[in-house]
Short mmCIF file of the C-alpha atoms (twelve columns), coordinates in Angstrom:
data_MODEL
# 
_entry.id   MODEL 
# 
loop_
_atom_site.group_PDB 
_atom_site.id 
_atom_site.type_symbol 
_atom_site.label_atom_id 
_atom_site.label_alt_id 
_atom_site.label_comp_id 
_atom_site.label_asym_id 
_atom_site.label_seq_id 
_atom_site.Cartn_x 
_atom_site.Cartn_y 
_atom_site.Cartn_z 
_atom_site.pdbx_PDB_model_num 
ATOM 1   C CA . MET A 1   67.715 42.047 31.972 1 
ATOM 2   C CA . PHE A 2   65.805 43.988 29.387 1 
ATOM 3   C CA . LEU A 3   62.515 44.554 31.201 1 
ATOM 4   C CA . LEU A 4   61.172 48.066 30.724 1 
ATOM 5   C CA . ALA A 5   60.575 50.480 33.544 1 
ATOM 6   C CA . SER A 6   57.223 51.795 34.718 1 
ATOM 7   C CA . GLY A 7   54.947 53.483 32.173 1 
ATOM 8   C CA . SER A 8   55.928 57.006 33.114 1 
ATOM 9   C CA . THR A 9   54.118 59.785 31.215 1 
ATOM 10  C CA . MET A 10  56.945 62.261 31.776 1 
ATOM 11  C CA . LEU A 11  57.612 63.116 28.138 1 
ATOM 12  C CA . GLU A 12  54.077 62.654 26.818 1 
ATOM 13  C CA . SER A 13  52.876 66.074 27.931 1 
ATOM 14  C CA . VAL A 14  56.214 67.663 27.133 1 
ATOM 15  C CA . SER A 15  55.958 66.456 23.544 1 
ATOM 16  C CA . ALA A 16  52.347 67.552 23.314 1 
ATOM 17  C CA . ALA A 17  53.342 71.035 24.545 1 
ATOM 18  C CA . VAL A 18  56.003 71.160 21.856 1 
ATOM 19  C CA . GLY A 19  53.473 70.259 19.206 1 
ATOM 20  C CA . GLU A 20  50.960 72.856 20.337 1 
ATOM 21  C CA . THR A 21  53.660 75.522 20.418 1 
ATOM 22  C CA . LEU A 22  54.815 74.823 16.865 1 
ATOM 23  C CA . PHE A 23  51.580 73.814 15.139 1 
ATOM 24  C CA . GLY A 24  48.763 75.096 17.335 1 
ATOM 25  C CA . ASN A 25  46.047 73.118 19.063 1 
ATOM 26  C CA . ASN A 26  44.144 72.191 15.914 1 
ATOM 27  C CA . ALA A 27  46.929 71.969 13.368 1 
ATOM 28  C CA . LYS A 28  47.973 68.513 12.232 1 
ATOM 29  C CA . PRO A 29  51.122 68.306 10.149 1 
ATOM 30  C CA . ALA A 30  50.945 66.237 7.019  1 
ATOM 31  C CA . ILE A 31  52.210 62.697 7.557  1 
ATOM 32  C CA . LYS A 32  53.847 61.828 4.288  1 
ATOM 33  C CA . ASN A 33  55.613 58.701 5.488  1 
ATOM 34  C CA . GLU A 34  53.394 57.597 8.335  1 
ATOM 35  C CA . GLU A 35  53.347 53.833 8.905  1 
ATOM 36  C CA . PRO A 36  50.065 51.935 8.545  1 
ATOM 37  C CA . LYS A 37  48.323 51.774 11.907 1 
ATOM 38  C CA . ASN A 38  48.352 47.988 12.159 1 
ATOM 39  C CA . GLU A 39  51.971 47.474 11.105 1 
ATOM 40  C CA . GLU A 40  55.215 47.544 13.058 1 
ATOM 41  C CA . PRO A 41  57.498 50.590 12.729 1 
ATOM 42  C CA . LYS A 42  59.997 50.343 9.912  1 
ATOM 43  C CA . THR A 43  63.602 51.299 9.379  1 
ATOM 44  C CA . MET A 44  64.861 53.437 6.544  1 
ATOM 45  C CA . ASN A 45  65.191 50.361 4.312  1 
ATOM 46  C CA . SER A 46  61.571 49.409 5.054  1 
ATOM 47  C CA . ARG A 47  62.422 46.351 7.127  1 
ATOM 48  C CA . ILE A 48  60.348 45.916 10.239 1 
ATOM 49  C CA . ILE A 49  62.005 46.817 13.529 1 
ATOM 50  C CA . PRO A 50  61.249 44.524 16.468 1 
ATOM 51  C CA . LYS A 51  58.617 46.211 18.573 1 
ATOM 52  C CA . SER A 52  59.981 44.995 21.919 1 
ATOM 53  C CA . PRO A 53  61.276 47.852 24.047 1 
ATOM 54  C CA . ARG A 54  64.426 45.868 24.775 1 
ATOM 55  C CA . TRP A 55  65.568 46.847 21.264 1 
ATOM 56  C CA . GLY A 56  65.280 50.505 22.293 1 
ATOM 57  C CA . TYR A 57  67.933 49.927 24.934 1 
ATOM 58  C CA . VAL A 58  70.109 47.993 22.492 1 
ATOM 59  C CA . PHE A 59  69.888 50.800 19.924 1 
ATOM 60  C CA . VAL A 60  70.885 53.481 22.468 1 
ATOM 61  C CA . MET A 61  73.734 51.345 23.840 1 
ATOM 62  C CA . ILE A 62  75.139 50.920 20.327 1 
ATOM 63  C CA . ALA A 63  74.769 54.671 19.789 1 
ATOM 64  C CA . ALA A 64  76.702 55.344 23.015 1 
ATOM 65  C CA . LEU A 65  79.496 53.044 21.823 1 
ATOM 66  C CA . LEU A 66  79.741 54.794 18.473 1 
ATOM 67  C CA . TRP A 67  79.726 58.238 20.084 1 
ATOM 68  C CA . ALA A 68  82.508 57.166 22.440 1 
ATOM 69  C CA . VAL A 69  84.727 55.994 19.543 1 
ATOM 70  C CA . SER A 70  83.878 59.183 17.673 1 
ATOM 71  C CA . GLY A 71  85.080 61.265 20.641 1 
ATOM 72  C CA . SER A 72  88.512 59.644 20.559 1 
ATOM 73  C CA . SER A 73  88.652 60.160 16.788 1 
ATOM 74  C CA . ALA A 74  87.809 63.845 17.193 1 
ATOM 75  C CA . LYS A 75  90.599 64.205 19.731 1 
ATOM 76  C CA . PHE A 76  93.043 62.788 17.194 1 
ATOM 77  C CA . LEU A 77  91.903 65.304 14.554 1 
ATOM 78  C CA . PHE A 78  92.235 68.215 16.991 1 
ATOM 79  C CA . HIS A 79  95.853 67.187 17.534 1 
ATOM 80  C CA . GLN A 80  96.323 67.334 13.754 1 
ATOM 81  C CA . GLY A 81  95.395 70.995 13.700 1 
ATOM 82  C CA . ILE A 82  91.695 70.789 12.735 1 
ATOM 83  C CA . SER A 83  89.674 73.304 14.800 1 
ATOM 84  C CA . PRO A 84  86.366 72.392 16.492 1 
ATOM 85  C CA . PHE A 85  84.534 74.778 14.154 1 
ATOM 86  C CA . GLN A 86  86.021 73.123 11.070 1 
ATOM 87  C CA . LEU A 87  85.295 69.626 12.365 1 
ATOM 88  C CA . VAL A 88  81.660 70.462 13.092 1 
ATOM 89  C CA . GLN A 89  81.250 71.845 9.559  1 
ATOM 90  C CA . LEU A 90  82.911 68.784 8.030  1 
ATOM 91  C CA . ARG A 91  80.961 66.398 10.226 1 
ATOM 92  C CA . ILE A 92  77.483 67.846 9.778  1 
ATOM 93  C CA . THR A 93  77.820 68.638 6.062  1 
ATOM 94  C CA . ILE A 94  79.130 65.172 5.117  1 
ATOM 95  C CA . ALA A 95  76.479 63.589 7.329  1 
ATOM 96  C CA . ALA A 96  73.670 65.525 5.567  1 
ATOM 97  C CA . VAL A 97  74.919 64.595 2.091  1 
ATOM 98  C CA . PHE A 98  75.509 60.954 3.007  1 
ATOM 99  C CA . LEU A 99  72.073 60.565 4.632  1 
ATOM 100 C CA . PHE A 100 70.337 62.291 1.696  1 
ATOM 101 C CA . ILE A 101 71.954 59.968 -0.857 1 
ATOM 102 C CA . TRP A 102 71.263 56.926 1.319  1 
ATOM 103 C CA . LEU A 103 67.570 57.712 1.780  1 
ATOM 104 C CA . LEU A 104 67.240 58.638 -1.892 1 
ATOM 105 C CA . ILE A 105 68.474 55.192 -2.850 1 
ATOM 106 C CA . LYS A 106 66.843 53.081 -0.165 1 
ATOM 107 C CA . ASN A 107 63.502 54.782 0.474  1 
ATOM 108 C CA . ARG A 108 62.960 58.234 -1.002 1 
ATOM 109 C CA . SER A 109 59.506 58.475 0.521  1 
ATOM 110 C CA . LEU A 110 61.281 59.207 3.824  1 
ATOM 111 C CA . LEU A 111 62.448 62.492 2.332  1 
ATOM 112 C CA . ARG A 112 58.900 63.802 1.927  1 
ATOM 113 C CA . ILE A 113 57.466 66.086 4.597  1 
ATOM 114 C CA . GLY A 114 54.500 68.462 4.669  1 
ATOM 115 C CA . LYS A 115 55.420 72.035 3.858  1 
ATOM 116 C CA . GLU A 116 53.640 73.117 7.034  1 
ATOM 117 C CA . ASP A 117 56.242 71.098 8.975  1 
ATOM 118 C CA . TRP A 118 59.292 72.907 7.643  1 
ATOM 119 C CA . LEU A 119 59.295 75.282 10.613 1 
ATOM 120 C CA . TYR A 120 59.347 72.374 13.060 1 
ATOM 121 C CA . PHE A 121 62.315 70.721 11.336 1 
ATOM 122 C CA . MET A 122 64.138 74.038 10.938 1 
ATOM 123 C CA . ILE A 123 63.884 74.690 14.681 1 
ATOM 124 C CA . LEU A 124 64.894 71.083 15.475 1 
ATOM 125 C CA . GLY A 125 67.971 71.368 13.243 1 
ATOM 126 C CA . VAL A 126 69.118 74.811 14.354 1 
ATOM 127 C CA . CYS A 127 68.225 74.810 18.053 1 
ATOM 128 C CA . GLY A 128 68.769 71.087 18.477 1 
ATOM 129 C CA . MET A 129 71.326 69.397 16.253 1 
ATOM 130 C CA . ALA A 130 73.442 72.454 15.352 1 
ATOM 131 C CA . ALA A 131 73.428 73.686 18.951 1 
ATOM 132 C CA . VAL A 132 74.428 70.279 20.340 1 
ATOM 133 C CA . GLN A 133 77.385 70.033 17.939 1 
ATOM 134 C CA . PHE A 134 78.650 73.559 18.606 1 
ATOM 135 C CA . THR A 135 78.246 73.798 22.376 1 
ATOM 136 C CA . TYR A 136 79.824 70.420 23.078 1 
ATOM 137 C CA . LEU A 137 82.924 70.959 20.935 1 
ATOM 138 C CA . PHE A 138 83.276 74.557 22.114 1 
ATOM 139 C CA . ALA A 139 83.200 73.319 25.715 1 
ATOM 140 C CA . ILE A 140 85.939 70.784 24.890 1 
ATOM 141 C CA . SER A 141 88.065 73.551 23.409 1 
ATOM 142 C CA . LYS A 142 87.777 75.633 26.596 1 
ATOM 143 C CA . ILE A 143 87.761 73.132 29.452 1 
ATOM 144 C CA . GLN A 144 88.900 69.558 30.120 1 
ATOM 145 C CA . VAL A 145 87.158 66.862 28.103 1 
ATOM 146 C CA . ALA A 146 86.037 65.072 31.266 1 
ATOM 147 C CA . ALA A 147 84.295 68.209 32.529 1 
ATOM 148 C CA . ALA A 148 82.588 68.755 29.159 1 
ATOM 149 C CA . ILE A 149 81.296 65.167 29.143 1 
ATOM 150 C CA . LEU A 150 80.022 65.488 32.697 1 
ATOM 151 C CA . LEU A 151 78.173 68.730 31.957 1 
ATOM 152 C CA . GLN A 152 76.529 67.332 28.809 1 
ATOM 153 C CA . TYR A 153 75.259 64.293 30.706 1 
ATOM 154 C CA . MET A 154 73.147 66.549 32.861 1 
ATOM 155 C CA . ALA A 155 70.610 66.283 30.016 1 
ATOM 156 C CA . PRO A 156 68.372 63.685 31.744 1 
ATOM 157 C CA . ILE A 157 68.081 66.029 34.730 1 
ATOM 158 C CA . PHE A 158 66.938 68.909 32.523 1 
ATOM 159 C CA . ILE A 159 64.356 66.690 30.807 1 
ATOM 160 C CA . ALA A 160 62.959 65.615 34.173 1 
ATOM 161 C CA . LEU A 161 62.986 69.134 35.615 1 
ATOM 162 C CA . PHE A 162 61.207 70.552 32.596 1 
ATOM 163 C CA . SER A 163 58.522 67.858 32.904 1 
ATOM 164 C CA . VAL A 164 58.006 68.421 36.630 1 
ATOM 165 C CA . ILE A 165 58.165 72.222 36.716 1 
ATOM 166 C CA . PHE A 166 56.467 73.252 33.486 1 
ATOM 167 C CA . VAL A 167 54.216 70.302 32.673 1 
ATOM 168 C CA . ARG A 168 53.410 69.325 36.264 1 
ATOM 169 C CA . GLU A 169 54.284 65.680 35.650 1 
ATOM 170 C CA . LYS A 170 54.782 63.353 38.583 1 
ATOM 171 C CA . LEU A 171 58.298 61.943 38.528 1 
ATOM 172 C CA . GLN A 172 58.363 58.168 39.100 1 
ATOM 173 C CA . VAL A 173 60.557 57.105 42.005 1 
ATOM 174 C CA . ASN A 174 62.613 54.631 39.994 1 
ATOM 175 C CA . THR A 175 63.190 57.171 37.206 1 
ATOM 176 C CA . ALA A 176 64.294 59.853 39.669 1 
ATOM 177 C CA . ALA A 177 66.649 57.399 41.350 1 
ATOM 178 C CA . ALA A 178 68.066 56.355 37.978 1 
ATOM 179 C CA . ILE A 179 68.720 59.970 36.993 1 
ATOM 180 C CA . ILE A 180 70.549 60.679 40.260 1 
ATOM 181 C CA . MET A 181 72.584 57.477 40.047 1 
ATOM 182 C CA . ALA A 182 73.492 57.936 36.371 1 
ATOM 183 C CA . THR A 183 74.620 61.519 36.955 1 
ATOM 184 C CA . PHE A 184 76.685 60.559 40.019 1 
ATOM 185 C CA . GLY A 185 78.115 57.592 38.140 1 
ATOM 186 C CA . CYS A 186 79.199 59.853 35.263 1 
ATOM 187 C CA . TRP A 187 80.749 62.234 37.799 1 
ATOM 188 C CA . LEU A 188 82.918 59.355 39.052 1 
ATOM 189 C CA . VAL A 189 83.671 57.845 35.625 1 
ATOM 190 C CA . VAL A 190 85.105 61.091 34.187 1 
ATOM 191 C CA . GLY A 191 87.163 61.658 37.320 1 
ATOM 192 C CA . ALA A 192 85.373 64.913 38.119 1 
ATOM 193 C CA . TYR A 193 86.374 64.553 41.783 1 
ATOM 194 C CA . ASN A 194 89.861 65.579 40.626 1 
ATOM 195 C CA . LEU A 195 88.585 68.623 38.737 1 
ATOM 196 C CA . ASP A 196 88.486 72.164 40.123 1 
ATOM 197 C CA . MET A 197 85.373 73.300 38.261 1 
ATOM 198 C CA . LEU A 198 85.365 76.772 39.780 1 
ATOM 199 C CA . SER A 199 88.811 77.563 38.377 1 
ATOM 200 C CA . MET A 200 87.879 76.541 34.820 1 
ATOM 201 C CA . ASN A 201 87.021 78.836 31.931 1 
ATOM 202 C CA . LYS A 202 83.548 80.247 32.599 1 
ATOM 203 C CA . ALA A 203 82.592 80.319 28.910 1 
ATOM 204 C CA . GLY A 204 83.530 76.652 28.667 1 
ATOM 205 C CA . ILE A 205 81.379 75.732 31.651 1 
ATOM 206 C CA . LEU A 206 78.416 77.694 30.326 1 
ATOM 207 C CA . SER A 207 78.824 76.049 26.939 1 
ATOM 208 C CA . GLY A 208 78.896 72.621 28.597 1 
ATOM 209 C CA . ILE A 209 75.628 73.353 30.408 1 
ATOM 210 C CA . ALA A 210 74.208 74.672 27.133 1 
ATOM 211 C CA . SER A 211 75.158 71.374 25.464 1 
ATOM 212 C CA . ALA A 212 73.109 69.475 28.037 1 
ATOM 213 C CA . LEU A 213 70.143 71.806 27.526 1 
ATOM 214 C CA . SER A 214 70.314 71.557 23.742 1 
ATOM 215 C CA . PHE A 215 70.641 67.768 23.858 1 
ATOM 216 C CA . ALA A 216 67.636 67.529 26.178 1 
ATOM 217 C CA . TRP A 217 65.711 69.894 23.885 1 
ATOM 218 C CA . TYR A 218 66.625 67.819 20.845 1 
ATOM 219 C CA . SER A 219 65.472 64.628 22.591 1 
ATOM 220 C CA . VAL A 220 62.075 66.075 23.546 1 
ATOM 221 C CA . HIS A 221 61.410 67.692 20.179 1 
ATOM 222 C CA . GLY A 222 62.639 64.640 18.295 1 
ATOM 223 C CA . GLU A 223 60.177 62.470 20.225 1 
ATOM 224 C CA . TYR A 224 57.325 64.722 19.146 1 
ATOM 225 C CA . GLY A 225 58.400 64.594 15.482 1 
ATOM 226 C CA . MET A 226 58.395 60.798 15.509 1 
ATOM 227 C CA . ARG A 227 54.656 60.791 16.236 1 
ATOM 228 C CA . LYS A 228 54.308 61.826 12.605 1 
ATOM 229 C CA . TYR A 229 57.468 60.810 10.824 1 
ATOM 230 C CA . ASN A 230 59.923 57.947 10.598 1 
ATOM 231 C CA . PRO A 231 62.967 58.491 12.923 1 
ATOM 232 C CA . TRP A 232 65.257 58.679 9.869  1 
ATOM 233 C CA . THR A 233 63.179 61.458 8.357  1 
ATOM 234 C CA . VAL A 234 63.443 63.395 11.629 1 
ATOM 235 C CA . LEU A 235 67.198 62.810 11.693 1 
ATOM 236 C CA . PHE A 236 67.779 63.835 8.071  1 
ATOM 237 C CA . TYR A 237 66.018 67.188 8.358  1 
ATOM 238 C CA . ALA A 238 67.654 67.934 11.704 1 
ATOM 239 C CA . VAL A 239 71.059 67.254 10.165 1 
ATOM 240 C CA . PHE A 240 70.154 69.114 6.943  1 
ATOM 241 C CA . PHE A 241 69.172 72.343 8.680  1 
ATOM 242 C CA . ALA A 242 72.111 72.040 11.043 1 
ATOM 243 C CA . ALA A 243 74.425 71.823 7.991  1 
ATOM 244 C CA . VAL A 244 72.756 74.860 6.420  1 
ATOM 245 C CA . VAL A 245 73.214 76.986 9.542  1 
ATOM 246 C CA . TRP A 246 76.809 75.865 10.033 1 
ATOM 247 C CA . ASN A 247 77.685 76.874 6.486  1 
ATOM 248 C CA . ILE A 248 76.212 80.299 7.230  1 
ATOM 249 C CA . LEU A 249 77.772 80.943 10.640 1 
ATOM 250 C CA . HIS A 250 81.104 79.562 9.434  1 
ATOM 251 C CA . PRO A 251 82.431 80.487 5.959  1 
ATOM 252 C CA . PRO A 252 80.653 78.119 3.538  1 
ATOM 253 C CA . LEU A 253 82.591 74.862 3.011  1 
ATOM 254 C CA . GLU A 254 85.741 76.547 4.413  1 
ATOM 255 C CA . ALA A 255 86.791 73.374 6.227  1 
ATOM 256 C CA . PHE A 256 86.799 71.446 2.941  1 
ATOM 257 C CA . LEU A 257 89.354 73.817 1.387  1 
ATOM 258 C CA . HIS A 258 92.192 72.657 3.641  1 
ATOM 259 C CA . SER A 259 94.431 69.778 2.693  1 
ATOM 260 C CA . HIS A 260 94.150 66.649 4.815  1 
ATOM 261 C CA . THR A 261 95.905 63.297 4.719  1 
ATOM 262 C CA . LEU A 262 94.024 60.134 3.770  1 
ATOM 263 C CA . VAL A 263 94.085 59.071 7.426  1 
ATOM 264 C CA . GLU A 264 92.520 62.368 8.469  1 
ATOM 265 C CA . TRP A 265 89.851 62.131 5.809  1 
ATOM 266 C CA . TRP A 266 89.045 58.621 6.931  1 
ATOM 267 C CA . TRP A 267 88.490 59.732 10.506 1 
ATOM 268 C CA . ILE A 268 86.483 62.752 9.310  1 
ATOM 269 C CA . PHE A 269 84.259 60.384 7.302  1 
ATOM 270 C CA . TYR A 270 84.060 58.009 10.275 1 
ATOM 271 C CA . ILE A 271 82.910 60.821 12.586 1 
ATOM 272 C CA . ALA A 272 80.339 62.051 10.043 1 
ATOM 273 C CA . VAL A 273 78.790 58.649 9.323  1 
ATOM 274 C CA . PHE A 274 79.561 56.362 12.288 1 
ATOM 275 C CA . GLY A 275 79.739 59.195 14.826 1 
ATOM 276 C CA . THR A 276 76.731 61.175 13.611 1 
ATOM 277 C CA . VAL A 277 74.344 59.501 11.146 1 
ATOM 278 C CA . LEU A 278 74.284 56.010 12.650 1 
ATOM 279 C CA . PRO A 279 74.317 56.835 16.380 1 
ATOM 280 C CA . PHE A 280 71.835 59.714 16.151 1 
ATOM 281 C CA . GLY A 281 69.596 57.488 14.031 1 
ATOM 282 C CA . LEU A 282 69.800 54.649 16.533 1 
ATOM 283 C CA . TYR A 283 69.213 57.108 19.393 1 
ATOM 284 C CA . LEU A 284 65.998 58.312 17.758 1 
ATOM 285 C CA . GLU A 285 64.956 54.689 17.135 1 
ATOM 286 C CA . GLY A 286 65.580 54.148 20.841 1 
ATOM 287 C CA . ILE A 287 63.412 57.141 21.798 1 
ATOM 288 C CA . ASN A 288 60.723 55.746 19.522 1 
ATOM 289 C CA . LEU A 289 60.652 52.584 21.654 1 
ATOM 290 C CA . ILE A 290 61.545 53.627 25.185 1 
ATOM 291 C CA . ARG A 291 61.067 57.439 25.089 1 
ATOM 292 C CA . ALA A 292 63.453 60.311 25.670 1 
ATOM 293 C CA . THR A 293 64.027 60.115 29.426 1 
ATOM 294 C CA . ARG A 294 65.086 56.453 29.409 1 
ATOM 295 C CA . SER A 295 67.117 56.916 26.220 1 
ATOM 296 C CA . SER A 296 69.074 59.836 27.665 1 
ATOM 297 C CA . ILE A 297 69.833 57.899 30.868 1 
ATOM 298 C CA . THR A 298 70.893 54.826 28.896 1 
ATOM 299 C CA . GLY A 299 73.139 57.091 26.800 1 
ATOM 300 C CA . THR A 300 75.270 57.753 29.869 1 
ATOM 301 C CA . LEU A 301 77.063 54.544 28.927 1 
ATOM 302 C CA . GLU A 302 79.111 56.707 26.544 1 
ATOM 303 C CA . PRO A 303 81.725 57.932 29.054 1 
ATOM 304 C CA . ILE A 304 82.077 54.376 30.394 1 
ATOM 305 C CA . THR A 305 82.702 53.081 26.881 1 
ATOM 306 C CA . ALA A 306 85.137 55.913 26.179 1 
ATOM 307 C CA . GLY A 307 87.038 55.011 29.307 1 
ATOM 308 C CA . LEU A 308 87.238 51.346 28.291 1 
ATOM 309 C CA . ILE A 309 88.462 52.311 24.808 1 
ATOM 310 C CA . ALA A 310 91.143 54.522 26.305 1 
ATOM 311 C CA . TYR A 311 92.125 51.696 28.674 1 
ATOM 312 C CA . ILE A 312 92.394 49.108 25.876 1 
ATOM 313 C CA . PHE A 313 93.897 51.136 23.050 1 
ATOM 314 C CA . LEU A 314 95.591 54.099 24.743 1 
ATOM 315 C CA . ASN A 315 96.876 52.311 27.850 1 
ATOM 316 C CA . GLU A 316 95.112 54.777 30.091 1 
ATOM 317 C CA . THR A 317 94.242 53.495 33.547 1 
ATOM 318 C CA . MET A 318 90.950 53.766 35.406 1 
ATOM 319 C CA . GLU A 319 90.926 54.404 39.136 1 
ATOM 320 C CA . PRO A 320 88.756 52.343 41.496 1 
ATOM 321 C CA . LEU A 321 86.308 55.244 41.875 1 
ATOM 322 C CA . GLN A 322 85.933 55.491 38.114 1 
ATOM 323 C CA . LEU A 323 85.185 51.745 37.881 1 
ATOM 324 C CA . ALA A 324 82.656 52.149 40.695 1 
ATOM 325 C CA . GLY A 325 81.010 54.972 38.730 1 
ATOM 326 C CA . GLY A 326 80.648 52.668 35.742 1 
ATOM 327 C CA . VAL A 327 78.937 50.046 37.889 1 
ATOM 328 C CA . ILE A 328 76.546 52.705 39.249 1 
ATOM 329 C CA . VAL A 329 75.578 53.881 35.751 1 
ATOM 330 C CA . ILE A 330 74.907 50.310 34.626 1 
ATOM 331 C CA . PHE A 331 72.805 49.700 37.762 1 
ATOM 332 C CA . ALA A 332 70.839 52.892 37.032 1 
ATOM 333 C CA . ILE A 333 70.003 51.636 33.543 1 
ATOM 334 C CA . VAL A 334 68.906 48.262 34.934 1 
ATOM 335 C CA . LEU A 335 66.754 50.104 37.493 1 
ATOM 336 C CA . LEU A 336 64.829 51.701 34.647 1 
ATOM 337 C CA . GLN A 337 63.725 48.282 33.438 1 
ATOM 338 C CA . LEU A 338 62.454 46.702 36.632 1 
ATOM 339 C CA . LYS A 339 58.750 47.443 36.786 1 
ATOM 340 C CA . GLN A 340 56.958 46.658 33.526 1 
ATOM 341 C CA . GLU A 341 57.845 45.652 30.004 1 
ATOM 342 C CA . PHE A 342 55.932 48.130 27.845 1 
ATOM 343 C CA . ASP A 343 55.306 51.850 28.011 1 
ATOM 344 C CA . ASP A 344 52.000 52.678 26.385 1 
ATOM 345 C CA . LYS A 345 53.170 56.252 25.778 1 
ATOM 346 C CA . ALA A 346 56.132 55.248 23.629 1 
ATOM 347 C CA . ASN A 347 55.571 56.088 19.952 1 
ATOM 348 C CA . ALA A 348 56.255 52.553 18.768 1 
ATOM 349 C CA . SER A 349 54.264 50.775 21.466 1 
# 
């Protein structure tokens, strides 16, 4: 099942353009934690990650599962009176502290970056991670959750369009088909055929589209960063700068001043670590092996997983069309893997 798709160069030129924009044509950021050229890529605890691209799909699938559980947990906290703004501040701040302590203990070399790269990581954190967190939760607060999920999963389309329009990349047929199928499958899974999108809050819809754009932007820029740094280094500084900006835009640590029950604190911690640190780390590991386009399409498993969780634990039913949408998304992911096993443009290849 896990045979990789054709060696599309869609994101190669996109990532290069990002690098030239931030560092210039001749600038080469310092690579403080670059892996030896003849060794396999390593995780944050210095163990070697399997190089096979099939692990990229596994990592992204696990990330999708964790994000789906995190979404249900966030919904519970909203019902307890925690606002989206407070939850984002709690989530991103705890995630930054946790990841810093973890890397400091396990492999502090992953915390070192060249001072000429601070601008890159600042932009990635503010325009990528912080923007993704805010726009998605703001959309949920204004429109139905299903509509917000559907809008965010337009990200693979934006990545492909950017590549074709601005970088003049040729879109592979199987990749284009997978994007269309995954998007349509998500549309069915979230029950969007029952939604009257035109009657919804316009700010919420715009925020949902912005969440897709910011997630696509984060994926592309994250891929470029991993040419120079370990995925966990990229993740830490993205989360760190996102936490800084969120404690500026929102009163510093305001969300921590409210009293919460032990159950609420547990789910806050769960969302910060198992809904942010681990899935975003696995997602970047996936990009490192199968690249951003395939990772974003594979990530569309999240709404399917969320639906199954709701079915099992919340006794919510899924209509035949929703089940059909899940099958379409899965088929789209399989379609990505039909042509060849390795992509020479993937960072870890």
